Legacy VTK file of the C-alpha trace (Angstrom):
# vtk DataFile Version 3.0
C-alpha trace
ASCII
DATASET POLYDATA
POINTS 96 float
-31.544 -20.554 1.825
-28.042 -19.281 3.509
-25.983 -16.083 1.851
-22.852 -16.751 0.730
-20.169 -13.769 2.090
-16.339 -13.321 0.397
-14.234 -11.755 2.170
-13.721 -7.389 0.896
-10.496 -7.355 -0.777
-9.956 -3.239 -1.448
-6.753 -4.587 -3.752
-9.455 -5.756 -5.879
-11.087 -2.205 -6.878
-7.423 -0.480 -7.248
-7.452 -0.153 -11.216
-5.581 3.433 -12.197
-2.944 5.523 -10.988
-4.988 8.623 -9.962
-7.619 6.196 -7.923
-4.278 4.172 -5.521
-3.465 7.702 -5.381
-6.890 9.241 -3.958
-6.907 5.923 -1.370
-3.022 6.738 -0.280
-4.403 9.959 0.496
-7.337 9.471 2.210
-5.234 6.814 4.203
-2.773 9.884 4.919
-5.604 11.603 6.728
-7.451 9.033 8.300
-4.124 6.998 9.721
-3.931 7.061 13.713
-0.475 8.323 13.948
2.261 5.040 13.979
1.524 5.203 10.734
-0.411 1.093 10.567
-3.333 2.666 8.075
-0.236 4.120 5.532
1.387 0.925 5.786
-1.848 -1.079 5.368
-2.765 1.236 1.777
0.863 0.471 0.107
0.021 -3.278 0.846
-3.172 -2.930 -0.792
-1.754 -0.974 -3.688
1.067 -3.005 -4.132
-0.973 -6.057 -4.379
-3.024 -4.385 -6.633
0.016 -3.848 -8.913
1.487 -7.459 -8.548
4.108 -7.707 -5.199
6.368 -9.168 -7.669
7.131 -6.408 -9.908
7.309 -3.875 -7.408
9.795 -6.375 -5.515
11.805 -6.178 -9.207
11.060 -2.573 -9.527
12.452 -1.951 -6.033
15.387 -4.423 -5.445
13.698 -5.892 -2.152
12.330 -9.328 -2.009
9.053 -10.182 -2.193
8.322 -12.255 1.118
11.130 -9.141 2.907
7.655 -6.183 1.351
4.824 -9.277 2.579
6.603 -8.436 5.754
7.396 -4.881 5.994
3.611 -4.173 4.028
1.793 -6.505 6.284
-0.042 -6.340 9.631
2.983 -6.460 11.652
5.116 -4.821 10.071
7.075 -1.685 10.979
9.017 -0.710 7.147
12.075 1.648 7.609
11.763 4.609 5.643
13.607 4.205 2.816
11.269 0.913 1.880
8.082 2.948 1.687
9.743 6.243 0.229
10.726 2.822 -2.747
7.581 1.338 -3.168
5.656 4.197 -3.308
8.337 5.331 -6.474
7.659 2.052 -8.131
4.478 2.329 -7.808
4.555 5.283 -9.509
3.452 8.140 -6.566
5.085 10.956 -4.594
5.120 12.052 -0.801
3.485 15.164 -1.031
3.716 17.866 2.062
1.008 20.621 2.449
0.271 22.925 5.880
-2.221 21.523 8.040
LINES 1 97
96 0 1 2 3 4 5 6 7 8 9 10 11 12 13 14 15 16 17 18 19 20 21 22 23 24 25 26 27 28 29 30 31 32 33 34 35 36 37 38 39 40 41 42 43 44 45 46 47 48 49 50 51 52 53 54 55 56 57 58 59 60 61 62 63 64 65 66 67 68 69 70 71 72 73 74 75 76 77 78 79 80 81 82 83 84 85 86 87 88 89 90 91 92 93 94 95
């Protein structure tokens, strides 16, 4: 008997705003310093909420969002702020 595996997708498990915020906060803590983990987390959260809705809320094209938040993307800071606002998330600073 062979085992069947499905691809794990974090977006399938992000149901509530508090889960999304906790996930993004953990990614801020673990990011290697290049923003790759934060970008990937924003991609997961945006897909969980619906990329089309995020596109409408930000005024950015859906394809542009997929490209900016994708694995080879390099979004501008303004894009990150727009996406976070559309997701209902805030960026906070604290002393290290």
